[in-house]
N, CA, C and O atoms as CSV, one atom per row, in Angstrom:
chain,resi,resn,atom,element,x,y,z
A,1,MET,N,N,29.109,-12.163,-21.876
A,1,MET,CA,C,29.241,-12.502,-23.276
A,1,MET,C,C,30.325,-11.647,-23.915
A,1,MET,O,O,30.394,-10.437,-23.699
A,2,ALA,N,N,31.151,-12.286,-24.690
A,2,ALA,CA,C,32.230,-11.574,-25.364
A,2,ALA,C,C,31.867,-11.346,-26.829
A,2,ALA,O,O,31.305,-12.224,-27.483
A,3,ASP,N,N,32.190,-10.175,-27.327
A,3,ASP,CA,C,31.940,-9.824,-28.723
A,3,ASP,C,C,33.216,-10.079,-29.519
A,3,ASP,O,O,34.176,-9.315,-29.425
A,4,TRP,N,N,33.222,-11.153,-30.300
A,4,TRP,CA,C,34.391,-11.541,-31.083
A,4,TRP,C,C,34.343,-11.012,-32.508
A,4,TRP,O,O,35.266,-11.277,-33.278
A,5,GLY,N,N,33.321,-10.285,-32.884
A,5,GLY,CA,C,33.189,-9.752,-34.235
A,5,GLY,C,C,34.357,-8.889,-34.672
A,5,GLY,O,O,34.934,-9.139,-35.730
A,6,PRO,N,N,34.728,-7.872,-33.885
A,6,PRO,CA,C,35.861,-7.033,-34.281
A,6,PRO,C,C,37.173,-7.799,-34.408
A,6,PRO,O,O,37.982,-7.504,-35.288
A,7,VAL,N,N,37.387,-8.773,-33.540
A,7,VAL,CA,C,38.628,-9.549,-33.587
A,7,VAL,C,C,38.687,-10.388,-34.858
A,7,VAL,O,O,39.707,-10.407,-35.547
A,8,VAL,N,N,37.596,-11.080,-35.166
A,8,VAL,CA,C,37.558,-11.939,-36.352
A,8,VAL,C,C,37.706,-11.117,-37.623
A,8,VAL,O,O,38.474,-11.481,-38.513
A,9,VAL,N,N,36.976,-10.012,-37.713
A,9,VAL,CA,C,37.048,-9.159,-38.906
A,9,VAL,C,C,38.458,-8.598,-39.076
A,9,VAL,O,O,38.981,-8.584,-40.190
A,10,ALA,N,N,39.078,-8.139,-37.998
A,10,ALA,CA,C,40.423,-7.565,-38.083
A,10,ALA,C,C,41.451,-8.606,-38.515
A,10,ALA,O,O,42.320,-8.306,-39.334
A,11,VAL,N,N,41.369,-9.814,-37.984
A,11,VAL,CA,C,42.334,-10.857,-38.343
A,11,VAL,C,C,42.165,-11.282,-39.798
A,11,VAL,O,O,43.153,-11.430,-40.519
A,12,VAL,N,N,40.926,-11.480,-40.234
A,12,VAL,CA,C,40.682,-11.897,-41.620
A,12,VAL,C,C,41.154,-10.824,-42.594
A,12,VAL,O,O,41.817,-11.136,-43.584
A,13,LEU,N,N,40.822,-9.569,-42.326
A,13,LEU,CA,C,41.272,-8.494,-43.212
A,13,LEU,C,C,42.792,-8.363,-43.202
A,13,LEU,O,O,43.393,-8.105,-44.245
A,14,PHE,N,N,43.420,-8.535,-42.045
A,14,PHE,CA,C,44.878,-8.435,-41.967
A,14,PHE,C,C,45.543,-9.503,-42.825
A,14,PHE,O,O,46.496,-9.217,-43.550
A,15,VAL,N,N,45.042,-10.729,-42.745
A,15,VAL,CA,C,45.628,-11.817,-43.529
A,15,VAL,C,C,45.394,-11.599,-45.019
A,15,VAL,O,O,46.305,-11.799,-45.821
A,16,LEU,N,N,44.189,-11.192,-45.399
A,16,LEU,CA,C,43.879,-11.007,-46.816
A,16,LEU,C,C,44.577,-9.803,-47.429
A,16,LEU,O,O,44.861,-9.800,-48.627
A,17,LEU,N,N,44.858,-8.775,-46.626
A,17,LEU,CA,C,45.430,-7.545,-47.169
A,17,LEU,C,C,46.929,-7.395,-46.922
A,17,LEU,O,O,47.467,-6.298,-47.076
A,18,MET,N,N,47.610,-8.472,-46.541
A,18,MET,CA,C,49.069,-8.383,-46.405
A,18,MET,C,C,49.676,-8.124,-47.777
A,18,MET,O,O,49.423,-8.886,-48.710
A,19,PRO,N,N,50.468,-7.072,-47.921
A,19,PRO,CA,C,51.045,-6.777,-49.236
A,19,PRO,C,C,51.911,-7.926,-49.744
A,19,PRO,O,O,52.810,-8.391,-49.042
A,20,GLY,N,N,51.640,-8.376,-50.954
A,20,GLY,CA,C,52.434,-9.417,-51.574
A,20,GLY,C,C,51.902,-10.817,-51.392
A,20,GLY,O,O,52.298,-11.712,-52.139
A,21,LEU,N,N,51.017,-11.050,-50.429
A,21,LEU,CA,C,50.510,-12.405,-50.220
A,21,LEU,C,C,49.534,-12.786,-51.327
A,21,LEU,O,O,49.796,-13.722,-52.083
A,22,LEU,N,N,48.427,-12.084,-51.434
A,22,LEU,CA,C,47.467,-12.326,-52.506
A,22,LEU,C,C,47.573,-11.277,-53.595
A,22,LEU,O,O,47.570,-11.597,-54.784
A,23,ILE,N,N,47.667,-10.026,-53.181
A,23,ILE,CA,C,47.660,-8.909,-54.122
A,23,ILE,C,C,48.573,-7.815,-53.579
A,23,ILE,O,O,48.695,-7.641,-52.367
A,24,GLN,N,N,49.203,-7.089,-54.475
A,24,GLN,CA,C,50.036,-5.956,-54.064
A,24,GLN,C,C,49.671,-4.749,-54.914
A,24,GLN,O,O,49.760,-4.783,-56.142
A,25,ILE,N,N,49.261,-3.687,-54.241
A,25,ILE,CA,C,48.900,-2.430,-54.911
A,25,ILE,C,C,49.754,-1.329,-54.303
A,25,ILE,O,O,49.642,-1.167,-53.088
A,26,PRO,N,N,50.549,-0.590,-54.943
A,26,PRO,CA,C,51.081,-0.781,-56.293
A,26,PRO,C,C,52.192,-1.816,-56.275
A,26,PRO,O,O,52.910,-1.955,-55.285
A,27,GLY,N,N,52.325,-2.534,-57.371
A,27,GLY,CA,C,53.359,-3.555,-57.491
A,27,GLY,C,C,54.703,-2.939,-57.849
A,27,GLY,O,O,54.811,-1.729,-58.045
A,28,ARG,N,N,55.711,-3.772,-57.931
A,28,ARG,CA,C,57.046,-3.276,-58.294
A,28,ARG,C,C,57.143,-2.965,-59.781
A,28,ARG,O,O,57.771,-1.980,-60.168
A,29,ASN,N,N,56.524,-3.800,-60.622
A,29,ASN,CA,C,56.619,-3.609,-62.066
A,29,ASN,C,C,55.303,-3.185,-62.702
A,29,ASN,O,O,55.299,-2.597,-63.783
A,30,LYS,N,N,54.188,-3.478,-62.045
A,30,LYS,CA,C,52.860,-3.156,-62.568
A,30,LYS,C,C,52.077,-2.430,-61.481
A,30,LYS,O,O,52.525,-2.320,-60.340
A,31,VAL,N,N,50.902,-1.938,-61.856
A,31,VAL,CA,C,50.061,-1.271,-60.860
A,31,VAL,C,C,49.547,-2.287,-59.844
A,31,VAL,O,O,49.543,-2.019,-58.643
A,32,VAL,N,N,49.115,-3.454,-60.324
A,32,VAL,CA,C,48.608,-4.514,-59.452
A,32,VAL,C,C,49.362,-5.793,-59.776
A,32,VAL,O,O,49.458,-6.186,-60.938
A,33,GLU,N,N,49.899,-6.441,-58.749
A,33,GLU,CA,C,50.577,-7.726,-58.917
A,33,GLU,C,C,49.948,-8.737,-57.971
A,33,GLU,O,O,49.506,-8.388,-56.877
A,34,PHE,N,N,49.913,-9.986,-58.399
A,34,PHE,CA,C,49.287,-11.045,-57.626
A,34,PHE,C,C,50.321,-12.066,-57.176
A,34,PHE,O,O,51.070,-12.598,-57.995
A,35,GLY,N,N,50.364,-12.343,-55.871
A,35,GLY,CA,C,51.181,-13.403,-55.303
A,35,GLY,C,C,52.671,-13.308,-55.563
A,35,GLY,O,O,53.305,-14.330,-55.828
A,36,ASN,N,N,53.251,-12.125,-55.498
A,36,ASN,CA,C,54.679,-11.998,-55.779
A,36,ASN,C,C,55.545,-12.112,-54.527
A,36,ASN,O,O,56.767,-12.212,-54.643
A,37,MET,N,N,54.947,-12.101,-53.329
A,37,MET,CA,C,55.644,-12.259,-52.049
A,37,MET,C,C,56.740,-11.217,-51.830
A,37,MET,O,O,57.723,-11.491,-51.143
A,38,GLN,N,N,56.581,-10.030,-52.405
A,38,GLN,CA,C,57.492,-8.913,-52.177
A,38,GLN,C,C,56.658,-7.708,-51.756
A,38,GLN,O,O,55.441,-7.699,-51.941
A,39,THR,N,N,57.299,-6.705,-51.197
A,39,THR,CA,C,56.557,-5.523,-50.777
A,39,THR,C,C,57.454,-4.293,-50.872
A,39,THR,O,O,58.658,-4.392,-51.107
A,40,SER,N,N,56.839,-3.147,-50.685
A,40,SER,CA,C,57.567,-1.880,-50.666
A,40,SER,C,C,56.890,-0.972,-49.649
A,40,SER,O,O,55.797,-1.271,-49.167
A,41,GLY,N,N,57.534,0.121,-49.331
A,41,GLY,CA,C,56.958,1.059,-48.367
A,41,GLY,C,C,55.653,1.658,-48.848
A,41,GLY,O,O,54.711,1.801,-48.069
A,42,LEU,N,N,55.585,2.012,-50.125
A,42,LEU,CA,C,54.358,2.576,-50.687
A,42,LEU,C,C,53.228,1.554,-50.667
A,42,LEU,O,O,52.079,1.899,-50.391
A,43,SER,N,N,53.549,0.308,-50.957
A,43,SER,CA,C,52.543,-0.746,-50.921
A,43,SER,C,C,52.010,-0.951,-49.506
A,43,SER,O,O,50.810,-1.155,-49.322
A,44,ILE,N,N,52.876,-0.899,-48.517
A,44,ILE,CA,C,52.442,-1.027,-47.122
A,44,ILE,C,C,51.509,0.120,-46.754
A,44,ILE,O,O,50.502,-0.097,-46.081
A,45,LEU,N,N,51.829,1.333,-47.186
A,45,LEU,CA,C,50.978,2.490,-46.910
A,45,LEU,C,C,49.605,2.343,-47.560
A,45,LEU,O,O,48.587,2.603,-46.920
A,46,VAL,N,N,49.569,1.932,-48.816
A,46,VAL,CA,C,48.294,1.767,-49.525
A,46,VAL,C,C,47.451,0.683,-48.867
A,46,VAL,O,O,46.252,0.873,-48.666
A,47,HIS,N,N,48.062,-0.455,-48.529
A,47,HIS,CA,C,47.321,-1.541,-47.897
A,47,HIS,C,C,46.848,-1.149,-46.496
A,47,HIS,O,O,45.789,-1.605,-46.063
A,48,THR,N,N,47.596,-0.326,-45.787
A,48,THR,CA,C,47.169,0.151,-44.469
A,48,THR,C,C,45.933,1.034,-44.580
A,48,THR,O,O,45.011,0.913,-43.773
A,49,ILE,N,N,45.907,1.907,-45.556
A,49,ILE,CA,C,44.745,2.777,-45.764
A,49,ILE,C,C,43.519,1.952,-46.147
A,49,ILE,O,O,42.423,2.199,-45.644
A,50,ILE,N,N,43.699,0.970,-47.038
A,50,ILE,CA,C,42.585,0.097,-47.426
A,50,ILE,C,C,42.095,-0.699,-46.223
A,50,ILE,O,O,40.887,-0.830,-46.023
A,51,TYR,N,N,43.016,-1.236,-45.416
A,51,TYR,CA,C,42.670,-2.002,-44.217
A,51,TYR,C,C,41.859,-1.151,-43.241
A,51,TYR,O,O,40.824,-1.593,-42.742
A,52,PHE,N,N,42.324,0.057,-42.971
A,52,PHE,CA,C,41.615,0.941,-42.045
A,52,PHE,C,C,40.220,1.274,-42.566
A,52,PHE,O,O,39.255,1.273,-41.803
A,53,GLY,N,N,40.112,1.557,-43.855
A,53,GLY,CA,C,38.811,1.883,-44.433
A,53,GLY,C,C,37.835,0.722,-44.348
A,53,GLY,O,O,36.689,0.907,-43.938
A,54,LEU,N,N,38.272,-0.474,-44.729
A,54,LEU,CA,C,37.386,-1.638,-44.671
A,54,LEU,C,C,37.034,-2.007,-43.236
A,54,LEU,O,O,35.892,-2.371,-42.956
A,55,LEU,N,N,37.997,-1.919,-42.326
A,55,LEU,CA,C,37.727,-2.227,-40.923
A,55,LEU,C,C,36.707,-1.254,-40.341
A,55,LEU,O,O,35.819,-1.657,-39.590
A,56,THR,N,N,36.830,0.015,-40.684
A,56,THR,CA,C,35.869,1.017,-40.224
A,56,THR,C,C,34.477,0.734,-40.770
A,56,THR,O,O,33.489,0.837,-40.043
A,57,ILE,N,N,34.399,0.381,-42.034
A,57,ILE,CA,C,33.094,0.079,-42.632
A,57,ILE,C,C,32.457,-1.128,-41.959
A,57,ILE,O,O,31.282,-1.085,-41.595
A,58,PHE,N,N,33.220,-2.204,-41.790
A,58,PHE,CA,C,32.652,-3.420,-41.213
A,58,PHE,C,C,32.270,-3.258,-39.748
A,58,PHE,O,O,31.255,-3.806,-39.318
A,59,LEU,N,N,33.057,-2.519,-38.975
A,59,LEU,CA,C,32.796,-2.444,-37.540
A,59,LEU,C,C,31.841,-1.327,-37.154
A,59,LEU,O,O,31.032,-1.501,-36.243
A,60,ILE,N,N,31.917,-0.191,-37.822
A,60,ILE,CA,C,31.073,0.940,-37.430
A,60,ILE,C,C,29.815,1.026,-38.282
A,60,ILE,O,O,28.709,1.104,-37.747
A,61,ALA,N,N,29.972,1.014,-39.595
A,61,ALA,CA,C,28.813,1.202,-40.469
A,61,ALA,C,C,27.911,-0.029,-40.492
A,61,ALA,O,O,26.692,0.098,-40.379
A,62,ILE,N,N,28.494,-1.215,-40.638
A,62,ILE,CA,C,27.690,-2.436,-40.712
A,62,ILE,C,C,27.429,-2.992,-39.321
A,62,ILE,O,O,26.341,-3.506,-39.061
A,63,GLY,N,N,28.390,-2.902,-38.435
A,63,GLY,CA,C,28.218,-3.369,-37.058
A,63,GLY,C,C,28.272,-4.881,-36.929
A,63,GLY,O,O,27.318,-5.495,-36.452
A,64,VAL,N,N,29.372,-5.487,-37.345
A,64,VAL,CA,C,29.526,-6.936,-37.260
A,64,VAL,C,C,29.731,-7.331,-35.799
A,64,VAL,O,O,30.602,-6.790,-35.117
A,65,HIS,N,N,28.915,-8.285,-35.322
A,65,HIS,CA,C,29.023,-8.774,-33.945
A,65,HIS,C,C,28.954,-10.291,-33.948
A,65,HIS,O,O,28.107,-10.875,-34.625
A,66,ILE,N,N,29.842,-10.933,-33.193
A,66,ILE,CA,C,29.814,-12.381,-32.986
A,66,ILE,C,C,29.907,-12.586,-31.477
A,66,ILE,O,O,30.947,-12.332,-30.870
A,67,TYR,N,N,28.811,-13.047,-30.879
A,67,TYR,CA,C,28.779,-13.233,-29.431
A,67,TYR,C,C,28.994,-14.696,-29.075
A,67,TYR,O,O,28.464,-15.590,-29.735
A,68,THR,N,N,29.778,-14.933,-28.023
A,68,THR,CA,C,29.982,-16.289,-27.521
A,68,THR,C,C,29.399,-16.376,-26.121
A,68,THR,O,O,29.424,-15.409,-25.361
A,69,GLY,N,N,28.883,-17.528,-25.799
A,69,GLY,CA,C,28.207,-17.718,-24.530
A,69,GLY,C,C,29.152,-17.882,-23.419
A,69,GLY,O,O,28.735,-18.053,-22.273
């Protein structure tokens, strides 16, 4: 049996937390910008830290598992 939980959680979080796609923290002109399709180095760093934190919470603290037969 393969555990697909970590893979699914990582892919979903990666897509949702891409800087500039849905939200960008910090934005170029404001603290938070929505759907501007631009990014910066600081924004990439902030989104990486948020991604790592959420991934750690979902995989270690909550223990998300999806098993396939």
